[in-house]
C-alpha positions, 0 to 999 in steps of 0.5 A: 515499518514499526519504527519508521511508520512506513516501508516499501512492499513492492515496486510496480509500474504506476497503474499496477502499483495504485491498482494494488494499493487501492485493492489491498487497502479496500480489502484490509478495511473489509476485515477490520484491519487499520492498514493503508497503502499508498504509492510514491515514485521510486527514488 
């Protein structure tokens, strides 16, 4: 993450991944952290 700018955190089904990414991004913002989680299809 620190050298490439992104990394794989976990692999989930699409619906679960989108929910977790949204919740984690929102929780980070609530606590003042500049984290942003996104989802992408597995390669």
